MOPAC internal coordinates of N, CA, C and O (Angstrom, degrees):
PM7 1SCF
backbone

  N    0.0000 0     0.00 0     0.00 0    0    0    0
  C    1.4520 1     0.00 0     0.00 0    1    0    0
  C    1.5271 1   108.06 1     0.00 0    2    1    0
  O    1.2310 1   120.69 1   -49.33 1    3    2    1
  N    1.3013 1   116.29 1   130.67 1    3    2    1
  C    1.4538 1   121.04 1   179.74 1    5    3    2
  C    1.5258 1   110.86 1   -78.72 1    6    5    3
  O    1.2310 1   121.08 1   -32.80 1    7    6    5
  N    1.3092 1   115.55 1   147.20 1    7    6    5
  C    1.4597 1   120.44 1  -177.32 1    9    7    6
  C    1.5200 1   112.59 1   -82.25 1   10    9    7
  O    1.2310 1   120.46 1   156.74 1   11   10    9
  N    1.3355 1   116.73 1   -23.26 1   11   10    9
  C    1.4630 1   118.82 1  -178.13 1   13   11   10
  C    1.5253 1   110.41 1  -148.04 1   14   13   11
  O    1.2310 1   121.38 1   -23.66 1   15   14   13
  N    1.3063 1   114.96 1   156.34 1   15   14   13
  C    1.4588 1   122.58 1   176.38 1   17   15   14
  C    1.5164 1   107.63 1  -117.08 1   18   17   15
  O    1.2310 1   120.61 1   -27.93 1   19   18   17
  N    1.3146 1   116.44 1   152.07 1   19   18   17
  C    1.4626 1   123.25 1   179.35 1   21   19   18
  C    1.5154 1   112.14 1    46.62 1   22   21   19
  O    1.2310 1   121.37 1  -105.44 1   23   22   21
  N    1.2936 1   114.98 1    74.56 1   23   22   21
  C    1.4568 1   121.80 1   177.17 1   25   23   22
  C    1.5281 1   109.10 1  -103.46 1   26   25   23
  O    1.2310 1   119.37 1   -34.74 1   27   26   25
  N    1.3258 1   118.81 1   145.26 1   27   26   25
  C    1.4686 1   120.07 1   174.82 1   29   27   26
  C    1.5316 1   112.30 1   -55.02 1   30   29   27
  O    1.2310 1   120.62 1   154.90 1   31   30   29
  N    1.3303 1   116.42 1   -25.10 1   31   30   29
  C    1.4630 1   120.42 1   178.94 1   33   31   30
  C    1.5309 1   112.15 1   -67.25 1   34   33   31
  O    1.2310 1   120.42 1   160.80 1   35   34   33
  N    1.3284 1   116.80 1   -19.20 1   35   34   33
  C    1.4652 1   120.80 1   179.03 1   37   35   34
  C    1.5209 1   112.36 1   -61.40 1   38   37   35
  O    1.2310 1   120.41 1   155.70 1   39   38   37
  N    1.3416 1   116.81 1   -24.30 1   39   38   37
  C    1.4660 1   119.78 1  -179.51 1   41   39   38
  C    1.5254 1   111.78 1   -58.46 1   42   41   39
  O    1.2310 1   120.07 1   157.82 1   43   42   41
  N    1.3151 1   117.46 1   -22.18 1   43   42   41
  C    1.4606 1   121.16 1   178.05 1   45   43   42
  C    1.5256 1   111.31 1   -62.77 1   46   45   43
  O    1.2310 1   120.13 1   162.11 1   47   46   45
  N    1.3246 1   117.36 1   -17.89 1   47   46   45
  C    1.4615 1   122.08 1  -179.03 1   49   47   46
  C    1.5225 1   113.33 1   -91.08 1   50   49   47
  O    1.2310 1   119.90 1  -177.27 1   51   50   49
  N    1.3296 1   117.80 1     2.73 1   51   50   49
  C    1.4652 1   121.22 1  -177.49 1   53   51   50
  C    1.5246 1   111.66 1   -55.29 1   54   53   51
  O    1.2310 1   120.33 1   128.06 1   55   54   53
  N    1.3055 1   116.97 1   -51.94 1   55   54   53
  C    1.4676 1   120.40 1  -177.93 1   57   55   54
  C    1.5303 1   111.36 1   -63.20 1   58   57   55
  O    1.2310 1   120.27 1   141.17 1   59   58   57
  N    1.3235 1   117.10 1   -38.83 1   59   58   57
  C    1.4625 1   120.71 1   178.61 1   61   59   58
  C    1.5240 1   110.63 1   -62.25 1   62   61   59
  O    1.2310 1   120.42 1   138.08 1   63   62   61
  N    1.3232 1   116.80 1   -41.92 1   63   62   61
  C    1.4649 1   120.70 1   179.15 1   65   63   62
  C    1.5256 1   110.61 1   -65.00 1   66   65   63
  O    1.2310 1   120.62 1   133.55 1   67   66   65
  N    1.3206 1   116.41 1   -46.45 1   67   66   65
  C    1.4680 1   120.74 1  -179.97 1   69   67   66
  C    1.5223 1   110.59 1   -62.28 1   70   69   67
  O    1.2310 1   120.30 1   135.86 1   71   70   69
  N    1.3185 1   117.02 1   -44.14 1   71   70   69
  C    1.4621 1   120.86 1  -178.84 1   73   71   70
  C    1.5222 1   112.97 1   -67.80 1   74   73   71
  O    1.2310 1   120.01 1   152.83 1   75   74   73
  N    1.3171 1   117.58 1   -27.17 1   75   74   73
  C    1.4624 1   121.33 1  -179.97 1   77   75   74
  C    1.5260 1   112.58 1   -75.54 1   78   77   75
  O    1.2310 1   120.05 1   158.27 1   79   78   77
  N    1.3242 1   117.51 1   -21.73 1   79   78   77
  C    1.4712 1   121.68 1   179.61 1   81   79   78
  C    1.5300 1   108.34 1  -145.96 1   82   81   79
  O    1.2310 1   119.83 1  -112.59 1   83   82   81
  N    1.3303 1   117.93 1    67.41 1   83   82   81
  C    1.4669 1   120.44 1  -171.15 1   85   83   82
  C    1.5292 1   114.58 1   -63.21 1   86   85   83
  O    1.2310 1   119.58 1   141.94 1   87   86   85
  N    1.3056 1   118.41 1   -38.06 1   87   86   85
  C    1.4651 1   120.06 1  -178.99 1   89   87   86
  C    1.5190 1   110.86 1   -67.48 1   90   89   87
  O    1.2310 1   120.46 1   135.61 1   91   90   89
  N    1.3119 1   116.73 1   -44.39 1   91   90   89
  C    1.4591 1   121.13 1   178.73 1   93   91   90
  C    1.5277 1   110.36 1   -66.80 1   94   93   91
  O    1.2310 1   120.19 1   139.57 1   95   94   93
  N    1.3238 1   117.25 1   -40.43 1   95   94   93
  C    1.4597 1   121.42 1   178.75 1   97   95   94
  C    1.5264 1   110.40 1   -62.83 1   98   97   95
  O    1.2310 1   120.57 1   137.90 1   99   98   97
  N    1.3255 1   116.52 1   -42.10 1   99   98   97
  C    1.4676 1   120.20 1   179.17 1  101   99   98
  C    1.5276 1   110.21 1   -60.80 1  102  101   99
  O    1.2310 1   120.19 1   135.78 1  103  102  101
  N    1.3190 1   117.24 1   -44.22 1  103  102  101
  C    1.4660 1   121.04 1  -179.99 1  105  103  102
  C    1.5292 1   110.39 1   -64.85 1  106  105  103
  O    1.2310 1   120.44 1   135.92 1  107  106  105
  N    1.3338 1   116.77 1   -44.08 1  107  106  105
  C    1.4584 1   120.39 1   179.40 1  109  107  106
  C    1.5227 1   110.91 1   -61.85 1  110  109  107
  O    1.2310 1   120.56 1   132.39 1  111  110  109
  N    1.3253 1   116.53 1   -47.61 1  111  110  109
  C    1.4647 1   120.15 1  -177.49 1  113  111  110
  C    1.5236 1   111.42 1   -65.31 1  114  113  111
  O    1.2310 1   120.21 1   145.75 1  115  114  113
  N    1.3349 1   117.20 1   -34.25 1  115  114  113
  C    1.4692 1   119.83 1   176.12 1  117  115  114
  C    1.5310 1   110.12 1   -64.32 1  118  117  115
  O    1.2310 1   120.74 1   135.00 1  119  118  117
  N    1.3358 1   116.19 1   -45.00 1  119  118  117
  C    1.4631 1   119.97 1   179.11 1  121  119  118
  C    1.5285 1   110.23 1   -62.97 1  122  121  119
  O    1.2310 1   120.53 1   137.07 1  123  122  121
  N    1.3279 1   116.59 1   -42.93 1  123  122  121
  C    1.4655 1   121.49 1   179.75 1  125  123  122
  C    1.5262 1   110.59 1   -61.46 1  126  125  123
  O    1.2310 1   119.98 1   132.58 1  127  126  125
  N    1.3177 1   117.65 1   -47.42 1  127  126  125
  C    1.4675 1   121.06 1  -179.29 1  129  127  126
  C    1.5314 1   111.18 1   -65.69 1  130  129  127
  O    1.2310 1   120.22 1   143.75 1  131  130  129
  N    1.3191 1   117.19 1   -36.25 1  131  130  129
  C    1.4646 1   120.52 1   177.89 1  133  131  130
  C    1.5262 1   110.41 1   -66.00 1  134  133  131
  O    1.2310 1   120.50 1   137.30 1  135  134  133
  N    1.3232 1   116.64 1   -42.70 1  135  134  133
  C    1.4712 1   120.34 1   179.62 1  137  135  134
  C    1.5238 1   111.85 1   -66.41 1  138  137  135
  O    1.2310 1   120.21 1   150.20 1  139  138  137
  N    1.3186 1   117.20 1   -29.80 1  139  138  137
  C    1.4613 1   121.12 1  -176.82 1  141  139  138
  C    1.5320 1   113.28 1   -97.07 1  142  141  139
  O    1.2310 1   120.18 1  -168.98 1  143  142  141
  N    1.3197 1   117.27 1    11.02 1  143  142  141
  C    1.4738 1   119.93 1  -177.17 1  145  143  142
  C    1.5175 1   111.17 1   -66.37 1  146  145  143
  O    1.2310 1   121.25 1   -26.96 1  147  146  145
  N    1.3103 1   115.21 1   153.04 1  147  146  145
  C    1.4610 1   121.23 1  -176.89 1  149  147  146
  C    1.5239 1   113.13 1   -95.12 1  150  149  147
  O    1.2310 1   119.94 1   175.28 1  151  150  149
  N    1.3312 1   117.71 1    -4.72 1  151  150  149
  C    1.4640 1   119.94 1  -174.82 1  153  151  150
  C    1.5287 1   112.74 1  -106.63 1  154  153  151
  O    1.2310 1   119.97 1  -161.13 1  155  154  153
  N    1.3225 1   117.67 1    18.87 1  155  154  153
  C    1.4599 1   120.37 1   179.58 1  157  155  154
  C    1.5138 1   112.45 1   -84.45 1  158  157  155
  O    1.2310 1   120.67 1    -4.65 1  159  158  157
  N    1.3118 1   116.33 1   175.35 1  159  158  157
  C    1.4611 1   121.88 1   178.70 1  161  159  158
  C    1.5322 1   111.31 1   -67.25 1  162  161  159
  O    1.2310 1   120.54 1   150.66 1  163  162  161
  N    1.3337 1   116.57 1   -29.34 1  163  162  161
  C    1.4630 1   121.16 1   177.69 1  165  163  162
  C    1.5203 1   107.39 1   -91.11 1  166  165  163
  O    1.2310 1   119.85 1   -56.31 1  167  166  165
  N    1.3329 1   117.89 1   123.69 1  167  166  165
  C    1.4632 1   120.38 1   179.91 1  169  167  166
  C    1.5315 1   111.62 1   -59.96 1  170  169  167
  O    1.2310 1   120.77 1   -29.05 1  171  170  169
  N    1.3220 1   116.13 1   150.95 1  171  170  169
  C    1.4572 1   122.29 1  -174.82 1  173  171  170
  C    1.5329 1   112.33 1   -57.54 1  174  173  171
  O    1.2310 1   119.37 1   142.38 1  175  174  173
  N    1.3204 1   118.81 1   -37.62 1  175  174  173
  C    1.4581 1   120.12 1   179.49 1  177  175  174
  C    1.5283 1   110.63 1   -60.43 1  178  177  175
  O    1.2310 1   120.32 1   137.35 1  179  178  177
  N    1.3209 1   117.00 1   -42.65 1  179  178  177
  C    1.4624 1   119.92 1   179.57 1  181  179  178
  C    1.5189 1   111.66 1   -71.10 1  182  181  179
  O    1.2310 1   120.49 1   144.42 1  183  182  181
  N    1.3325 1   116.66 1   -35.58 1  183  182  181
  C    1.4679 1   119.96 1   175.14 1  185  183  182
  C    1.5251 1   109.90 1   -59.31 1  186  185  183
  O    1.2310 1   120.98 1   136.93 1  187  186  185
  N    1.3351 1   115.72 1   -43.07 1  187  186  185
  C    1.4601 1   119.63 1  -178.18 1  189  187  186
  C    1.5255 1   111.89 1   -71.53 1  190  189  187
  O    1.2310 1   119.67 1   142.44 1  191  190  189
  N    1.3236 1   118.24 1   -37.56 1  191  190  189
  C    1.4632 1   119.95 1   175.11 1  193  191  190
  C    1.5262 1   110.46 1   -62.69 1  194  193  191
  O    1.2310 1   120.48 1   139.11 1  195  194  193
  N    1.3264 1   116.69 1   -40.89 1  195  194  193
  C    1.4661 1   120.38 1   175.86 1  197  195  194
  C    1.5329 1   110.09 1   -63.02 1  198  197  195
  O    1.2310 1   120.76 1   139.54 1  199  198  197
  N    1.3269 1   116.15 1   -40.46 1  199  198  197
  C    1.4595 1   120.31 1   179.83 1  201  199  198
  C    1.5230 1   111.47 1   -64.27 1  202  201  199
  O    1.2310 1   120.35 1   139.46 1  203  202  201
  N    1.3256 1   116.93 1   -40.54 1  203  202  201
  C    1.4654 1   120.04 1   176.86 1  205  203  202
  C    1.5261 1   109.44 1   -62.18 1  206  205  203
  O    1.2310 1   120.12 1   134.90 1  207  206  205
  N    1.3161 1   117.38 1   -45.10 1  207  206  205
  C    1.4663 1   120.76 1  -179.33 1  209  207  206
  C    1.5281 1   111.01 1   -60.01 1  210  209  207
  O    1.2310 1   120.24 1   134.98 1  211  210  209
  N    1.3143 1   117.14 1   -45.02 1  211  210  209
  C    1.4637 1   120.27 1   178.97 1  213  211  210
  C    1.5251 1   110.26 1   -66.78 1  214  213  211
  O    1.2310 1   120.26 1   137.29 1  215  214  213
  N    1.3290 1   117.10 1   -42.71 1  215  214  213
  C    1.4660 1   120.49 1  -179.52 1  217  215  214
  C    1.5282 1   111.53 1   -60.89 1  218  217  215
  O    1.2310 1   120.52 1   142.74 1  219  218  217
  N    1.3300 1   116.61 1   -37.26 1  219  218  217
  C    1.4587 1   120.16 1   177.81 1  221  219  218
  C    1.5272 1   109.84 1   -64.28 1  222  221  219
  O    1.2310 1   120.02 1   138.90 1  223  222  221
  N    1.3237 1   117.57 1   -41.10 1  223  222  221
  C    1.4682 1   119.46 1  -178.23 1  225  223  222
  C    1.5192 1   111.96 1   -74.93 1  226  225  223
  O    1.2310 1   119.82 1   148.54 1  227  226  225
  N    1.3385 1   117.95 1   -31.46 1  227  226  225
  C    1.4677 1   119.54 1   177.10 1  229  227  226
  C    1.5145 1   111.69 1   -84.59 1  230  229  227
  O    1.2310 1   120.45 1   168.81 1  231  230  229
  N    1.3209 1   116.75 1   -11.19 1  231  230  229
  C    1.4594 1   124.54 1   174.89 1  233  231  230
  C    1.5288 1   112.56 1    62.39 1  234  233  231
  O    1.2310 1   120.93 1  -140.93 1  235  234  233
  N    1.3231 1   115.83 1    39.07 1  235  234  233
  C    1.4664 1   121.21 1   176.16 1  237  235  234
  C    1.5244 1   108.30 1   -93.64 1  238  237  235
  O    1.2310 1   120.67 1   -75.24 1  239  238  237
  N    1.3251 1   116.33 1   104.76 1  239  238  237
  C    1.4666 1   120.89 1  -176.47 1  241  239  238
  C    1.5230 1   111.51 1   -59.07 1  242  241  239
  O    1.2310 1   120.17 1   141.78 1  243  242  241
  N    1.3262 1   117.28 1   -38.22 1  243  242  241
  C    1.4637 1   120.25 1  -179.58 1  245  243  242
  C    1.5219 1   110.80 1   -67.19 1  246  245  243
  O    1.2310 1   120.47 1   139.68 1  247  246  245
  N    1.3253 1   116.71 1   -40.32 1  247  246  245
  C    1.4656 1   121.17 1   178.67 1  249  247  246
  C    1.5239 1   110.42 1   -66.94 1  250  249  247
  O    1.2310 1   120.47 1   136.91 1  251  250  249
  N    1.3291 1   116.71 1   -43.09 1  251  250  249
  C    1.4607 1   120.55 1   178.91 1  253  251  250
  C    1.5204 1   109.43 1   -56.98 1  254  253  251
  O    1.2310 1   120.49 1   129.43 1  255  254  253
  N    1.3257 1   116.66 1   -50.57 1  255  254  253
  C    1.4622 1   121.40 1  -178.46 1  257  255  254
  C    1.5313 1   111.31 1   -60.40 1  258  257  255
  O    1.2310 1   120.23 1   130.72 1  259  258  257
  N    1.3262 1   117.16 1   -49.28 1  259  258  257
  C    1.4663 1   120.96 1  -176.44 1  261  259  258
  C    1.5200 1   111.42 1   -63.56 1  262  261  259
  O    1.2310 1   120.37 1   136.70 1  263  262  261
  N    1.3378 1   116.89 1   -43.30 1  263  262  261
  C    1.4611 1   119.34 1  -174.89 1  265  263  262
  C    1.5328 1   112.26 1   -78.29 1  266  265  263
  O    1.2310 1   119.59 1   153.96 1  267  266  265
  N    1.3273 1   118.39 1   -26.04 1  267  266  265
  C    1.4670 1   119.31 1   171.61 1  269  267  266
  C    1.5226 1   108.89 1   -64.01 1  270  269  267
  O    1.2310 1   120.58 1   133.37 1  271  270  269
  N    1.3235 1   116.49 1   -46.63 1  271  270  269
  C    1.4689 1   120.48 1   178.74 1  273  271  270
  C    1.5229 1   110.09 1   -59.83 1  274  273  271
  O    1.2310 1   120.11 1   133.48 1  275  274  273
  N    1.3378 1   117.39 1   -46.52 1  275  274  273
  C    1.4674 1   121.24 1   179.35 1  277  275  274
  C    1.5238 1   111.28 1   -62.08 1  278  277  275
  O    1.2310 1   120.38 1   139.77 1  279  278  277
  N    1.3395 1   116.88 1   -40.23 1  279  278  277
  C    1.4636 1   120.78 1  -179.43 1  281  279  278
  C    1.5289 1   110.58 1   -65.53 1  282  281  279
  O    1.2310 1   120.41 1   136.59 1  283  282  281
  N    1.3213 1   116.82 1   -43.41 1  283  282  281
  C    1.4645 1   120.20 1   177.58 1  285  283  282
  C    1.5267 1   109.74 1   -61.59 1  286  285  283
  O    1.2310 1   120.77 1   134.59 1  287  286  285
  N    1.3356 1   116.13 1   -45.41 1  287  286  285
  C    1.4672 1   119.79 1   178.91 1  289  287  286
  C    1.5278 1   112.09 1   -61.08 1  290  289  287
  O    1.2310 1   120.63 1   151.80 1  291  290  289
  N    1.3470 1   116.41 1   -28.20 1  291  290  289
  C    1.4635 1   121.47 1   179.45 1  293  291  290
  C    1.5248 1   112.34 1   -87.62 1  294  293  291
  O    1.2310 1   120.20 1  -178.51 1  295  294  293
  N    1.3454 1   117.22 1     1.49 1  295  294  293
  C    1.4555 1   120.58 1   175.76 1  297  295  294
  C    1.5113 1   116.07 1   100.77 1  298  297  295
  O    1.2310 1   119.69 1  -172.12 1  299  298  297
  N    1.3280 1   118.20 1     7.88 1  299  298  297
  C    1.4633 1   120.36 1   179.51 1  301  299  298
  C    1.5203 1   110.08 1   -68.78 1  302  301  299
  O    1.2310 1   121.09 1   -35.22 1  303  302  301
  N    1.3148 1   115.52 1   144.78 1  303  302  301
  C    1.4615 1   121.65 1   179.21 1  305  303  302
  C    1.5282 1   110.45 1   -98.32 1  306  305  303
  O    1.2310 1   121.39 1   -13.19 1  307  306  305
  N    1.3177 1   114.94 1   166.81 1  307  306  305
  C    1.4658 1   121.29 1   175.17 1  309  307  306
  C    1.5317 1   110.06 1   -56.61 1  310  309  307
  O    1.2310 1   120.78 1   137.91 1  311  310  309
  N    1.3309 1   116.12 1   -42.09 1  311  310  309
  C    1.4658 1   120.60 1  -178.33 1  313  311  310
  C    1.5281 1   111.19 1   -65.82 1  314  313  311
  O    1.2310 1   120.17 1   139.65 1  315  314  313
  N    1.3190 1   117.28 1   -40.35 1  315  314  313
  C    1.4726 1   120.04 1   178.04 1  317  315  314
  C    1.5257 1   110.63 1   -64.47 1  318  317  315
  O    1.2310 1   120.57 1   138.21 1  319  318  317
  N    1.3377 1   116.52 1   -41.79 1  319  318  317
  C    1.4675 1   119.38 1   177.49 1  321  319  318
  C    1.5203 1   110.82 1   -63.24 1  322  321  319
  O    1.2310 1   120.26 1   137.43 1  323  322  321
  N    1.3306 1   117.11 1   -42.57 1  323  322  321
  C    1.4658 1   120.62 1   179.29 1  325  323  322
  C    1.5238 1   110.78 1   -61.81 1  326  325  323
  O    1.2310 1   120.21 1   136.05 1  327  326  325
  N    1.3328 1   117.21 1   -43.95 1  327  326  325
  C    1.4622 1   120.22 1   178.38 1  329  327  326
  C    1.5175 1   110.96 1   -63.09 1  330  329  327
  O    1.2310 1   120.05 1   138.66 1  331  330  329
  N    1.3253 1   117.50 1   -41.34 1  331  330  329
  C    1.4690 1   120.80 1   178.28 1  333  331  330
  C    1.5250 1   110.65 1   -59.88 1  334  333  331
  O    1.2310 1   120.51 1   139.33 1  335  334  333
  N    1.3363 1   116.64 1   -40.67 1  335  334  333
  C    1.4616 1   121.07 1   179.03 1  337  335  334
  C    1.5252 1   110.54 1   -62.91 1  338  337  335
  O    1.2310 1   120.22 1   133.44 1  339  338  337
  N    1.3423 1   117.18 1   -46.56 1  339  338  337
  C    1.4625 1   119.40 1  -178.41 1  341  339  338
  C    1.5220 1   112.57 1   -70.84 1  342  341  339
  O    1.2310 1   119.92 1   146.18 1  343  342  341
  N    1.3159 1   117.76 1   -33.82 1  343  342  341
  C    1.4706 1   120.00 1   174.64 1  345  343  342
  C    1.5249 1   109.54 1   -63.02 1  346  345  343
  O    1.2310 1   120.52 1   134.84 1  347  346  345
  N    1.3363 1   116.61 1   -45.16 1  347  346  345
  C    1.4624 1   120.33 1   178.28 1  349  347  346
  C    1.5252 1   110.89 1   -60.75 1  350  349  347
  O    1.2310 1   120.76 1   137.67 1  351  350  349
  N    1.3333 1   116.16 1   -42.33 1  351  350  349
  C    1.4596 1   119.99 1   179.03 1  353  351  350
  C    1.5209 1   112.41 1   -62.79 1  354  353  351
  O    1.2310 1   120.94 1   138.37 1  355  354  353
  N    1.3248 1   115.81 1   -41.63 1  355  354  353
  C    1.4645 1   119.86 1   179.65 1  357  355  354
  C    1.5236 1   111.02 1   -65.55 1  358  357  355
  O    1.2310 1   120.62 1   138.58 1  359  358  357
  N    1.3200 1   116.42 1   -41.42 1  359  358  357
  C    1.4639 1   119.13 1  -179.93 1  361  359  358
  C    1.5173 1   111.51 1   -69.65 1  362  361  359
  O    1.2310 1   120.50 1   143.46 1  363  362  361
  N    1.3279 1   116.65 1   -36.54 1  363  362  361
  C    1.4646 1   118.84 1   177.05 1  365  363  362
  C    1.5316 1   109.67 1   -64.30 1  366  365  363
  O    1.2310 1   120.57 1   136.76 1  367  366  365
  N    1.3324 1   116.51 1   -43.24 1  367  366  365
  C    1.4622 1   120.17 1   177.02 1  369  367  366
  C    1.5245 1   110.23 1   -64.26 1  370  369  367
  O    1.2310 1   121.09 1   138.91 1  371  370  369
  N    1.3301 1   115.51 1   -41.09 1  371  370  369
  C    1.4633 1   119.78 1   177.59 1  373  371  370
  C    1.5171 1   111.73 1   -60.78 1  374  373  371
  O    1.2310 1   120.66 1   143.79 1  375  374  373
  N    1.3302 1   116.35 1   -36.21 1  375  374  373
  C    1.4614 1   120.20 1   177.05 1  377  375  374
  C    1.5145 1   111.70 1   -62.92 1  378  377  375
  O    1.2310 1   120.61 1   141.49 1  379  378  377
  N    1.3263 1   116.44 1   -38.51 1  379  378  377
  C    1.4617 1   120.33 1   177.79 1  381  379  378
  C    1.5195 1   110.09 1   -64.66 1  382  381  379
  O    1.2310 1   120.14 1   136.88 1  383  382  381
  N    1.3284 1   117.33 1   -43.12 1  383  382  381
  C    1.4676 1   120.87 1   178.17 1  385  383  382
  C    1.5301 1   109.81 1   -65.42 1  386  385  383
  O    1.2310 1   120.76 1   138.72 1  387  386  385
  N    1.3363 1   116.15 1   -41.28 1  387  386  385
  C    1.4682 1   119.42 1   177.07 1  389  387  386
  C    1.5183 1   111.74 1   -59.32 1  390  389  387
  O    1.2310 1   120.40 1   138.18 1  391  390  389
  N    1.3243 1   116.83 1   -41.82 1  391  390  389
  C    1.4591 1   119.81 1   176.21 1  393  391  390
  C    1.5121 1   111.17 1   -68.21 1  394  393  391
  O    1.2310 1   120.77 1   154.01 1  395  394  393
  N    1.3424 1   116.13 1   -25.99 1  395  394  393
  C    1.4596 1   119.94 1   175.26 1  397  395  394
  C    1.5223 1   112.07 1   -61.70 1  398  397  395
  O    1.2310 1   120.29 1   147.77 1  399  398  397
  N    1.3339 1   117.06 1   -32.23 1  399  398  397
  C    1.4714 1   120.29 1   175.83 1  401  399  398
  C    1.5227 1   110.00 1   -61.61 1  402  401  399
  O    1.2310 1   120.89 1   139.19 1  403  402  401
  N    1.3363 1   115.90 1   -40.81 1  403  402  401
  C    1.4546 1   120.58 1   177.82 1  405  403  402
  C    1.5323 1   110.22 1   -65.68 1  406  405  403
  O    1.2310 1   120.30 1   142.24 1  407  406  405
  N    1.3339 1   117.02 1   -37.76 1  407  406  405
  C    1.4573 1   120.93 1   177.53 1  409  407  406
  C    1.5313 1   109.98 1   -58.70 1  410  409  407
  O    1.2310 1   120.27 1   134.65 1  411  410  409
  N    1.3378 1   117.08 1   -45.35 1  411  410  409
  C    1.4694 1   120.83 1   179.96 1  413  411  410
  C    1.5306 1   111.07 1   -61.64 1  414  413  411
  O    1.2310 1   120.72 1   136.20 1  415  414  413
  N    1.3561 1   116.23 1   -43.80 1  415  414  413
  C    1.4645 1   119.73 1   179.12 1  417  415  414
  C    1.5184 1   110.55 1   -63.15 1  418  417  415
  O    1.2310 1   120.68 1   134.44 1  419  418  417
  N    1.3467 1   116.30 1   -45.56 1  419  418  417
  C    1.4606 1   119.33 1  -178.93 1  421  419  418
  C    1.5211 1   111.55 1   -65.41 1  422  421  419
  O    1.2310 1   120.43 1   145.39 1  423  422  421
  N    1.3215 1   116.79 1   -34.61 1  423  422  421
  C    1.4622 1   119.61 1   175.76 1  425  423  422
  C    1.5249 1   109.21 1   -59.97 1  426  425  423
  O    1.2310 1   121.09 1   131.48 1  427  426  425
  N    1.3242 1   115.53 1   -48.52 1  427  426  425
  C    1.4649 1   119.34 1   179.21 1  429  427  426
  C    1.5234 1   110.72 1   -58.55 1  430  429  427
  O    1.2310 1   120.21 1   138.34 1  431  430  429
  N    1.3295 1   117.20 1   -41.66 1  431  430  429
  C    1.4609 1   121.08 1  -177.54 1  433  431  430
  C    1.5272 1   112.61 1   -70.98 1  434  433  431
  O    1.2310 1   119.82 1   146.58 1  435  434  433
  N    1.3281 1   117.95 1   -33.42 1  435  434  433
  C    1.4621 1   121.18 1  -171.53 1  437  435  434
  C    1.5262 1   115.09 1  -101.27 1  438  437  435
  O    1.2310 1   120.16 1   161.12 1  439  438  437
  N    1.3171 1   117.30 1   -18.88 1  439  438  437
  C    1.4664 1   119.67 1  -171.80 1  441  439  438
  C    1.5163 1   113.68 1   -82.38 1  442  441  439
  O    1.2310 1   120.21 1   157.00 1  443  442  441
  N    1.2931 1   117.21 1   -23.00 1  443  442  441
  C    1.4530 1   119.29 1  -174.93 1  445  443  442
  C    1.5224 1   112.20 1    82.28 1  446  445  443
  O    1.2310 1   120.00 1   175.46 1  447  446  445
  N    1.3232 1   117.60 1    -4.54 1  447  446  445
  C    1.4615 1   121.21 1   176.51 1  449  447  446
  C    1.5262 1   109.12 1   -79.22 1  450  449  447
  O    1.2310 1   120.75 1   -18.08 1  451  450  449
  N    1.3305 1   116.18 1   161.92 1  451  450  449
  C    1.4700 1   119.23 1   178.71 1  453  451  450
  C    1.5322 1   109.92 1   -58.85 1  454  453  451
  O    1.2310 1   120.82 1   -35.21 1  455  454  453
  N    1.3153 1   116.03 1   144.79 1  455  454  453
  C    1.4663 1   123.36 1   179.17 1  457  455  454
  C    1.5231 1   108.76 1   -59.41 1  458  457  455
  O    1.2310 1   120.19 1   -52.19 1  459  458  457
  N    1.3249 1   117.24 1   127.81 1  459  458  457
  C    1.4704 1   120.97 1  -178.50 1  461  459  458
  C    1.5153 1   112.89 1   -68.64 1  462  461  459
  O    1.2310 1   119.68 1   166.38 1  463  462  461
  N    1.3207 1   118.21 1   -13.62 1  463  462  461
  C    1.4674 1   121.12 1   177.20 1  465  463  462
  C    1.5159 1   112.41 1   -88.49 1  466  465  463
  O    1.2310 1   120.84 1   167.91 1  467  466  465
  N    1.3119 1   115.99 1   -12.09 1  467  466  465
  C    1.4616 1   119.47 1  -176.94 1  469  467  466
  C    1.5175 1   112.08 1   -72.63 1  470  469  467
  O    1.2310 1   120.10 1   180.00 1  471  470  469

């Protein structure tokens, strides 16, 4: 049993992971570099704020750390990062409520009770 999960020391395994699946790693890294490019229609600061928001919702500690650094380097402020975090949180919560609508429909379909929309 391991004593910890997601340790900064795990980065030492980067090359091992890439070497174990080189074709998939190449495709992933190409997509990552394309998403993080500086010459797109969306300025790099906004790309990085979006990346922080997504990283917070996917809960990838390595992504959070990397994209915070990138966002700061691109000129993002503490306040912009905080807003990105709360926007991500609101949308994640909104997603749960949105899926709740599906729960209500499926309940109506599966319970045998009268349709609540009727």
